[in-house]
VOLUM-76538 format. One record per residue: x, y, z of N, C-alpha, C in turn; residue in one letter. Coordinates in steps of 0.2 Angstrom, whole numbers, padded with zeros to 4 digits, always signed. Layout:
XYZXYZXYZA ...
This chain:
+0111+0526+0607+0111+0530+0615+0119+0532+0619M +0121+0535+0616+0129+0537+0622+0131+0536+0629R +0132+0530+0633+0133+0527+0640+0137+0536+0643E +0132+0538+0647+0134+0544+0651+0138+0540+0656K +0146+0545+0659+0149+0540+0664+0151+0548+0668V +0149+0550+0673+0151+0552+0678+0159+0552+0679L +0164+0556+0680+0171+0553+0682+0172+0559+0686I +0176+0556+0693+0178+0560+0699+0185+0560+0698I +0189+0565+0697+0197+0563+0698+0199+0570+0698G +0206+0570+0696+0210+0576+0697+0211+0577+0692A +0212+0584+0689+0215+0588+0684+0221+0592+0685A +0224+0589+0682+0231+0593+0684+0235+0595+0678N +0240+0601+0677+0247+0600+0673+0251+0595+0673M +0251+0592+0666+0261+0589+0670+0266+0592+0668D +0272+0591+0670+0279+0596+0668+0284+0592+0667F +0284+0588+0659+0288+0586+0660+0297+0585+0657T +0303+0586+0660+0308+0587+0660+0311+0579+0656M +0316+0580+0652+0320+0573+0650+0329+0577+0653Q +0333+0573+0657+0338+0574+0659+0342+0568+0657V +0348+0570+0656+0353+0567+0654+0353+0563+0662R +0355+0566+0670+0355+0563+0675+0351+0567+0681S +0348+0564+0687+0346+0568+0690+0355+0573+0693M +0352+0577+0696+0359+0581+0700+0360+0581+0707P +0364+0581+0711+0366+0581+0713+0366+0584+0717A +0363+0581+0725+0361+0589+0730+0365+0595+0730A +0363+0600+0731+0368+0605+0729+0369+0607+0720G +0369+0602+0714+0370+0604+0708+0369+0606+0706E +0368+0611+0701+0364+0613+0696+0368+0610+0689T +0363+0608+0686+0361+0604+0681+0358+0610+0675A +0362+0610+0669+0361+0612+0664+0359+0607+0655I +0352+0607+0652+0351+0602+0649+0346+0606+0643E +0351+0602+0639+0347+0604+0631+0343+0599+0630E +0338+0593+0633+0334+0590+0631+0330+0593+0631S +0323+0594+0629+0315+0594+0629+0310+0595+0636R +0308+0599+0635+0303+0598+0642+0296+0600+0639F +0292+0599+0642+0283+0602+0641+0279+0601+0641H +0275+0605+0644+0265+0603+0647+0259+0600+0643Y +0258+0595+0648+0251+0594+0645+0243+0590+0653A +0241+0593+0650+0237+0592+0648+0235+0584+0655A +0236+0583+0662+0236+0575+0666+0230+0575+0670G +0232+0567+0675+0227+0570+0681+0221+0563+0677G +0225+0560+0685+0221+0552+0680+0213+0553+0678N +0210+0556+0682+0202+0557+0682+0202+0560+0675G +0204+0567+0673+0207+0568+0666+0205+0564+0659A +0211+0561+0662+0214+0556+0656+0207+0549+0653A +0204+0547+0660+0199+0545+0659+0193+0548+0653A +0192+0552+0657+0186+0557+0656+0187+0557+0645A +0194+0560+0645+0195+0562+0636+0195+0553+0634M +0199+0547+0636+0196+0540+0634+0190+0540+0631A +0184+0540+0636+0179+0539+0635+0172+0543+0629I +0175+0547+0629+0174+0552+0625+0175+0551+0619L +0184+0548+0619+0186+0547+0611+0185+0542+0609R +0180+0538+0614+0177+0531+0614+0168+0528+0610L +0170+0535+0610+0162+0538+0609+0157+0537+0616G +0159+0536+0622+0154+0536+0627+0153+0548+0627G +0148+0546+0634+0146+0553+0635+0149+0555+0645D +0156+0557+0642+0160+0558+0651+0156+0565+0652P +0154+0565+0661+0153+0572+0664+0159+0573+0668V +0163+0578+0667+0168+0577+0673+0166+0584+0678Y +0172+0579+0685+0170+0584+0690+0177+0584+0693V +0178+0590+0692+0185+0591+0696+0185+0600+0698A +0192+0600+0699+0194+0609+0702+0201+0610+0700K +0200+0617+0696+0204+0616+0694+0206+0626+0698V +0214+0628+0697+0213+0637+0699+0212+0637+0694G +0214+0647+0697+0210+0651+0694+0217+0655+0691A +0220+0649+0687+0226+0654+0687+0226+0650+0679D +0236+0653+0673+0232+0651+0668+0234+0643+0666V +0236+0638+0669+0235+0632+0671+0232+0630+0669H +0225+0634+0673+0220+0630+0675+0212+0634+0667G +0217+0639+0665+0211+0642+0660+0214+0637+0655H +0220+0636+0654+0222+0631+0647+0220+0623+0649R +0220+0623+0653+0215+0614+0654+0207+0614+0654L +0206+0623+0655+0195+0621+0653+0196+0621+0647L +0200+0624+0642+0199+0626+0635+0200+0619+0633R +0203+0616+0634+0207+0611+0629+0202+0605+0631L +0198+0603+0639+0192+0603+0638+0185+0604+0633Y +0186+0610+0635+0180+0613+0630+0180+0610+0621A +0186+0613+0621+0188+0613+0612+0187+0603+0610E +0190+0599+0616+0190+0594+0615+0180+0589+0615A +0176+0593+0618+0170+0592+0616+0166+0590+0623G +0171+0589+0627+0169+0586+0636+0166+0592+0638M +0159+0585+0643+0154+0591+0649+0157+0592+0653D +0159+0600+0654+0164+0604+0659+0160+0606+0665I +0154+0609+0666+0149+0608+0669+0149+0610+0676T +0154+0600+0678+0156+0603+0684+0162+0604+0684H +0166+0608+0682+0175+0608+0683+0174+0615+0685V +0175+0613+0693+0175+0621+0697+0182+0625+0696A +0182+0632+0697+0185+0637+0697+0187+0638+0705V +0194+0636+0707+0198+0640+0715+0200+0646+0715D +0196+0649+0719+0201+0658+0716+0207+0659+0722G +0206+0654+0727+0211+0652+0732+0217+0649+0730H +0220+0643+0727+0223+0636+0726+0223+0636+0717N +0232+0635+0716+0233+0637+0711+0230+0628+0708P +0230+0627+0702+0229+0619+0699+0234+0615+0701T +0233+0607+0701+0238+0604+0703+0241+0604+0697G +0248+0601+0698+0255+0601+0696+0259+0592+0696M +0258+0590+0691+0263+0583+0693+0269+0584+0687R +0275+0585+0691+0281+0586+0689+0285+0580+0686V +0286+0578+0681+0288+0573+0679+0296+0573+0679I +0301+0568+0680+0307+0570+0677+0311+0562+0675M +0311+0562+0668+0314+0555+0665+0321+0555+0665K +0325+0552+0668+0332+0551+0667+0334+0547+0657E +0338+0551+0656+0340+0545+0649+0339+0537+0649D +0342+0535+0655+0344+0525+0656+0336+0524+0658N +0331+0529+0659+0322+0525+0658+0321+0526+0665G +0325+0527+0670+0322+0530+0677+0317+0535+0677D +0313+0535+0683+0309+0544+0681+0306+0543+0687S +0307+0551+0691+0304+0554+0697+0297+0557+0695R +0292+0557+0702+0288+0561+0700+0284+0566+0708V +0285+0570+0706+0282+0575+0713+0275+0575+0710V +0271+0576+0713+0264+0580+0715+0263+0582+0718V +0258+0589+0715+0257+0596+0720+0249+0596+0719Y +0247+0593+0722+0237+0593+0721+0233+0601+0720P +0237+0604+0724+0235+0610+0721+0226+0611+0724G +0222+0613+0719+0214+0614+0720+0213+0607+0721A +0214+0605+0718+0213+0596+0719+0210+0593+0724N +0214+0596+0732+0214+0596+0736+0205+0601+0741A +0205+0604+0735+0198+0606+0740+0192+0605+0736N +0191+0600+0732+0183+0598+0729+0180+0594+0733L +0177+0598+0732+0168+0596+0739+0164+0591+0741L +0164+0588+0744+0158+0581+0741+0153+0583+0739S +0152+0590+0741+0141+0593+0740+0145+0597+0732S +0153+0597+0730+0153+0596+0722+0149+0593+0718D +0152+0586+0723+0150+0577+0717+0146+0578+0719A +0141+0578+0723+0133+0575+0725+0132+0580+0719E +0133+0587+0719+0127+0591+0715+0129+0589+0709R +0135+0585+0705+0135+0581+0699+0131+0576+0699A +0130+0574+0701+0126+0567+0702+0122+0566+0700V +0118+0570+0705+0112+0573+0703+0110+0576+0697A +0114+0584+0696+0113+0583+0692+0112+0579+0683D +0117+0577+0685+0119+0574+0677+0116+0566+0676A +0113+0564+0680+0108+0556+0680+0112+0550+0675G +0120+0549+0677+0122+0546+0674+0123+0538+0675P +0124+0534+0670+0124+0527+0669+0129+0526+0675G +0134+0528+0675+0140+0523+0681+0143+0531+0683A +0148+0530+0689+0150+0535+0692+0160+0531+0692V +0161+0536+0690+0170+0531+0693+0172+0534+0695F +0177+0533+0703+0183+0536+0706+0188+0536+0706L +0192+0541+0708+0199+0539+0707+0201+0542+0718Q +0206+0536+0717+0205+0536+0723+0212+0541+0724T +0216+0548+0718+0218+0552+0721+0217+0559+0722E +0210+0557+0724+0204+0564+0728+0205+0564+0734L +0201+0568+0741+0201+0565+0745+0196+0560+0748P +0196+0557+0752+0190+0551+0753+0186+0551+0755A +0183+0559+0761+0179+0562+0762+0173+0562+0756D +0177+0564+0751+0173+0568+0742+0172+0559+0738V +0175+0553+0742+0173+0547+0737+0169+0544+0742L +0165+0544+0746+0165+0540+0749+0158+0544+0751I +0157+0550+0750+0149+0557+0750+0146+0554+0743G +0152+0554+0740+0149+0551+0732+0145+0546+0729T +0150+0540+0734+0147+0534+0733+0143+0534+0734A +0141+0536+0743+0137+0534+0744+0129+0537+0743R +0129+0540+0738+0123+0546+0736+0123+0542+0728M +0125+0540+0725+0125+0536+0720+0124+0529+0723A +0125+0526+0725+0122+0518+0727+0112+0519+0729E +0112+0525+0733+0106+0527+0734+0101+0528+0729A +0104+0528+0724+0102+0531+0715+0102+0526+0713R +0105+0519+0714+0105+0515+0710+0110+0513+0705G +0116+0520+0704+0122+0519+0699+0126+0518+0703I +0128+0510+0699+0135+0507+0698+0142+0512+0700P +0143+0509+0703+0151+0513+0704+0159+0510+0704L +0163+0513+0699+0167+0510+0699+0175+0514+0702F +0180+0507+0704+0184+0514+0709+0191+0511+0705L +0197+0517+0701+0201+0514+0702+0207+0517+0708D +0211+0514+0712+0214+0512+0716+0221+0515+0715S +0221+0517+0710+0231+0521+0709+0233+0523+0715A +0236+0522+0717+0239+0525+0723+0239+0524+0732G +0233+0521+0729+0227+0523+0734+0233+0522+0741V +0234+0522+0749+0237+0523+0754+0234+0515+0756S +0237+0514+0760+0236+0506+0765+0233+0508+0770A +0229+0514+0770+0224+0516+0777+0219+0521+0772D +0217+0518+0767+0212+0522+0764+0206+0516+0768F +0200+0518+0771+0194+0519+0773+0190+0515+0770P +0192+0509+0765+0188+0504+0760+0181+0502+0763F +0181+0501+0768+0179+0499+0771+0169+0501+0771A +0170+0511+0771+0164+0516+0770+0161+0515+0768S +0166+0512+0759+0161+0516+0753+0157+0508+0753L +0153+0509+0748+0146+0504+0747+0150+0500+0742P +0147+0493+0738+0147+0489+0734+0151+0492+0728N +0154+0491+0727+0158+0491+0719+0158+0488+0713L +0155+0490+0709+0153+0485+0703+0159+0481+0701E +0166+0484+0700+0173+0485+0696+0178+0488+0701I +0183+0484+0702+0188+0488+0707+0193+0486+0703L +0198+0492+0703+0205+0492+0698+0209+0493+0703F +0216+0488+0702+0219+0491+0708+0226+0486+0703I +0234+0488+0703+0240+0488+0700+0245+0485+0706D +0249+0478+0702+0251+0473+0705+0254+0475+0712D +0258+0485+0711+0259+0488+0717+0257+0490+0724K +0251+0490+0721+0247+0493+0726+0243+0489+0731D +0243+0482+0727+0240+0474+0730+0244+0473+0734T +0250+0474+0732+0256+0471+0736+0254+0475+0745L +0255+0483+0744+0253+0486+0750+0246+0487+0753A +0240+0480+0748+0236+0481+0755+0235+0473+0755L +0238+0468+0754+0238+0464+0754+0243+0460+0757T +0252+0462+0755+0259+0457+0757+0258+0454+0752G +0256+0454+0747+0254+0450+0742+0259+0452+0735I +0262+0449+0730+0264+0453+0724+0260+0449+0721M +0256+0450+0716+0252+0446+0713+0257+0444+0702P +0259+0438+0702+0264+0439+0699+0260+0431+0693I +0260+0425+0698+0256+0419+0692+0249+0419+0694G +0244+0416+0693+0237+0413+0693+0238+0412+0702S +0243+0409+0705+0240+0406+0713+0241+0413+0714D +0248+0415+0717+0251+0421+0718+0243+0427+0718S +0241+0428+0710+0235+0435+0711+0229+0431+0716C +0226+0423+0713+0222+0421+0718+0221+0424+0726L +0227+0421+0729+0228+0425+0735+0229+0429+0734K +0230+0434+0733+0230+0441+0733+0221+0445+0733A +0219+0441+0730+0213+0441+0727+0207+0442+0732A +0209+0436+0735+0204+0433+0741+0205+0441+0746V +0212+0442+0747+0211+0448+0754+0211+0455+0752E +0208+0455+0745+0208+0460+0744+0199+0461+0747L +0197+0453+0743+0190+0455+0743+0188+0454+0749E +0193+0454+0757+0190+0454+0764+0192+0462+0766K +0194+0467+0764+0194+0474+0764+0187+0477+0760R +0189+0477+0753+0185+0481+0749+0177+0478+0745V +0173+0480+0746+0166+0474+0742+0163+0479+0735K +0166+0472+0732+0165+0472+0724+0162+0468+0720A +0161+0469+0717+0158+0462+0711+0162+0459+0707H +0169+0464+0706+0175+0462+0700+0182+0465+0704H +0188+0460+0703+0191+0467+0706+0196+0462+0698Y +0197+0466+0700+0205+0468+0693+0209+0469+0694L +0214+0467+0695+0221+0465+0695+0226+0469+0688I +0230+0472+0687+0234+0477+0683+0239+0472+0684K +0243+0470+0678+0250+0464+0679+0254+0469+0677L +0255+0475+0678+0260+0480+0673+0264+0479+0666N +0256+0478+0663+0257+0477+0656+0255+0470+0653G +0255+0465+0659+0257+0459+0657+0249+0455+0656R +0246+0461+0659+0236+0456+0656+0233+0459+0663G +0229+0455+0664+0223+0458+0668+0220+0450+0673I +0219+0449+0680+0218+0447+0682+0212+0448+0685F +0204+0441+0681+0199+0445+0685+0195+0441+0690A +0193+0444+0695+0192+0438+0701+0183+0443+0704Y +0178+0439+0705+0172+0439+0706+0169+0437+0712D +0174+0432+0716+0173+0429+0722+0173+0422+0722G +0170+0418+0714+0169+0413+0714+0175+0409+0709R +0175+0414+0703+0178+0413+0698+0184+0419+0697Y +0189+0413+0693+0195+0420+0690+0197+0418+0684C +0200+0425+0682+0202+0422+0675+0209+0426+0673H +0213+0424+0670+0219+0427+0670+0218+0430+0660M +0217+0437+0660+0218+0440+0653+0222+0443+0649I +0228+0441+0647+0234+0444+0647+0235+0447+0639L +0237+0451+0639+0239+0457+0635+0242+0453+0626A +0240+0454+0620+0243+0450+0616+0244+0455+0611S +0249+0455+0605+0248+0458+0601+0256+0464+0602G +0258+0461+0607+0264+0466+0608+0271+0462+0605L +0276+0466+0603+0284+0466+0600+0284+0467+0609R +0295+0464+0607+0298+0464+0615+0298+0473+0614A +0300+0475+0621+0301+0484+0620+0296+0487+0621G +0288+0486+0620+0283+0489+0619+0279+0488+0623E +0279+0485+0629+0278+0486+0633+0272+0492+0637S +0269+0490+0640+0264+0496+0645+0262+0498+0648K +0264+0500+0655+0259+0497+0661+0251+0501+0658P +0247+0497+0664+0240+0498+0658+0239+0504+0662I +0238+0509+0659+0232+0517+0658+0227+0518+0661C +0227+0525+0664+0223+0527+0665+0216+0526+0659D +0217+0526+0655+0216+0526+0645+0209+0519+0648E +0215+0513+0647+0212+0505+0646+0206+0505+0653A +0208+0509+0657+0203+0505+0664+0196+0511+0661C +0194+0515+0657+0191+0518+0656+0188+0516+0650A +0192+0513+0645+0191+0510+0641+0183+0501+0644A +0187+0501+0648+0187+0491+0650+0178+0495+0655I +0178+0501+0658+0172+0501+0661+0164+0503+0656L +0169+0506+0652+0164+0510+0645+0161+0503+0642L +0165+0497+0642+0164+0493+0637+0158+0486+0637E +0162+0485+0648+0158+0483+0651+0150+0485+0652Y +0151+0491+0651+0143+0494+0651+0140+0494+0643R +0140+0493+0640+0140+0492+0635+0138+0484+0632R +0144+0479+0634+0145+0473+0635+0136+0468+0639N +0133+0471+0644+0131+0469+0647+0133+0464+0653G +0141+0467+0655+0144+0465+0659+0146+0458+0659G +0149+0456+0652+0155+0454+0650+0161+0454+0652D +0163+0452+0657+0171+0459+0660+0177+0456+0658V +0175+0450+0656+0183+0447+0651+0182+0450+0645Q +0178+0451+0642+0178+0458+0634+0178+0461+0634G +0177+0465+0641+0179+0471+0642+0185+0471+0643A +0190+0470+0649+0197+0468+0648+0200+0468+0641C +0198+0463+0637+0200+0464+0630+0201+0471+0626R +0196+0472+0627+0194+0480+0623+0199+0483+0627F +0200+0484+0630+0204+0489+0635+0211+0487+0636G +0213+0482+0633+0220+0478+0634+0222+0480+0627L +0216+0479+0622+0220+0482+0616+0221+0486+0616S +0216+0491+0619+0220+0500+0617+0224+0502+0622L +0227+0498+0627+0232+0499+0628+0239+0497+0627N +0239+0494+0620+0243+0488+0619+0244+0492+0611T +0238+0497+0609+0241+0501+0601+0240+0507+0602L +0241+0507+0610+0242+0515+0613+0251+0514+0616L +0257+0509+0615+0261+0507+0616+0264+0507+0610A +0264+0504+0605+0263+0504+0600+0265+0510+0596K +0261+0515+0597+0261+0522+0593+0264+0529+0600N +0267+0525+0605+0269+0530+0610+0274+0535+0608N +0277+0536+0602+0282+0541+0600+0276+0548+0598Q +0271+0545+0597+0267+0551+0596+0260+0552+0601D +0260+0558+0604+0258+0561+0610+0250+0561+0608A +0248+0562+0601+0241+0565+0599+0239+0558+0599A +0240+0555+0596+0239+0546+0597+0234+0543+0599Y +0228+0542+0596+0220+0538+0600+0217+0536+0594F +0217+0530+0595+0213+0524+0590+0207+0528+0593P +0203+0526+0586+0194+0525+0587+0190+0517+0591T +0186+0518+0592+0184+0512+0594+0184+0509+0589E +0182+0510+0581+0182+0503+0577+0188+0499+0578E +0195+0504+0576+0203+0501+0578+0203+0497+0584E +0199+0498+0589+0200+0495+0595+0197+0490+0595V +0192+0488+0590+0189+0484+0592+0191+0478+0585R +0193+0481+0580+0200+0476+0577+0205+0474+0578A +0207+0480+0580+0213+0474+0583+0212+0470+0588F +0206+0471+0592+0205+0467+0597+0202+0458+0593S +0198+0459+0589+0197+0453+0587+0204+0446+0581E +0207+0453+0580+0213+0448+0576+0216+0446+0581K +0218+0449+0585+0221+0445+0593+0219+0440+0596H 
C-alpha cells in the first residue's frame, strides 16, 4: 500500500535568468544567455518527489487564476498528483520566484508570495479531514496560522507531523506547534535560531540542544549544506555523511531529499539513520545529473546507490 502524505506548501512559478553580472543601479543589461520558467515551490518539489518515489502525495496549495496557475495545475495533473486541494485564488496572482544567476556562480532570489499568502487554515484542515493521510509535511514558507491550525488538527487525529523550516524567521512561534516527528533545518537557519553555526560534531550537538529548547520534536535533522545530516533525538546523535560525490558535485540538501527521508522513515518503521542515507543518496544522484532538469531517479536506483555507497 502506498504511503499517503499530505504536503502543505507554496506553489510558485520559477523564473530563472542567467546573466554575466548584475547590472548597477540605473543600468540596463542586454543578455544573450538563456532564461526559463519552471514549476517551483518547496511544497510542490516535495510532493513531486514523494510521487516519483512511489508514495501517494496529497498536495495543498493555492495558485492564481492566471496563466502560471493554469500551467502549474496542468503539470501537477499530468504527473498524476492529487490536486483536489490545490485552490484557485481569483484575486491574487500565482506566487513567483525570480532567480538571477551570475556567471561567477553568485545568485540572487526574489520571492513574490502571491496566492500562497492567502492559503487559509480551513483549506488545509479540510484536506487533513478529507484525505486521512498517514503523515503531514509542513513548510514554513506559508503563513504561521495555517501551519499551527493544521498541525493541531493533525495531532488531534494522531497523524505524525514533519516540518521543513527552510527560511524560517527567528520569531516563528514554534512554541505554538505540537510535537513534531521530525524537524528539518539547514545550517544557516540553525545559526539564526541558536547563534551556533553547526560545522563539526561538537557544534552540531550544541546547536541541536539549543533547538530542543525551542522546538518540540522526536528527531532534529540538521542539514549541513550538502556534506551530510546531523541527527539528534534528545539522547543520541549521529553524523550521516553524504557519499559517492566527486569534487565539484556537492549540492545543498534539497526539498526532494527531505521528502525522500520522510517517506523512507515511514516505510522503514522509524529508522532515521536509514532514512537519511536514502535521502542523501537521492540528493547525490540529483547532484551528479544536475545538467538534466528532467532527471529524477527511481526508488530502485536510489536504493541501489545507497547500498553501493
